[in-house]
C-alpha positions, 0 to 999 in steps of 0.5 A: 662182403657177401654171405660165404665170405662171412661164413668162412671168416666165422668158421676160421674163428670157431675153429682151434683148441678149446671153445669159442664163442664168436660175437656178431653185433649186426645193429642194422639187422643187415643179416637177419633174414640170412643168419639161418642159412650160415653153415657152422663147421663142427662143434658149433651152434648159432644162438641169437641174442635179443633184448629179451633173452640175455638171461636165457642166453646166460643159462645156455652158455654158462650152465647148460652147454659149456662145451660147444662153440657158438656164434651169438648173433644180436641184432641190437647195438652192442653195449658200451662199457661206459 
């Protein structure tokens, strides 16, 4: 899938009523070089989740900015519920 298709799908997920948080786990870091070039629509921002910024991410999303839509990009393995 090319970056334009991904960008369109992400923007579709972020549109609509209410605040949206879209998680993108890219375990193989396939898009790490392109992620900053994604253009997000409207009231949406990119936030990069790393192994070292879990608490900072929590503060940003739950305390500092509770209005903005976010694409949360993580180039780390998806957490398992088990």
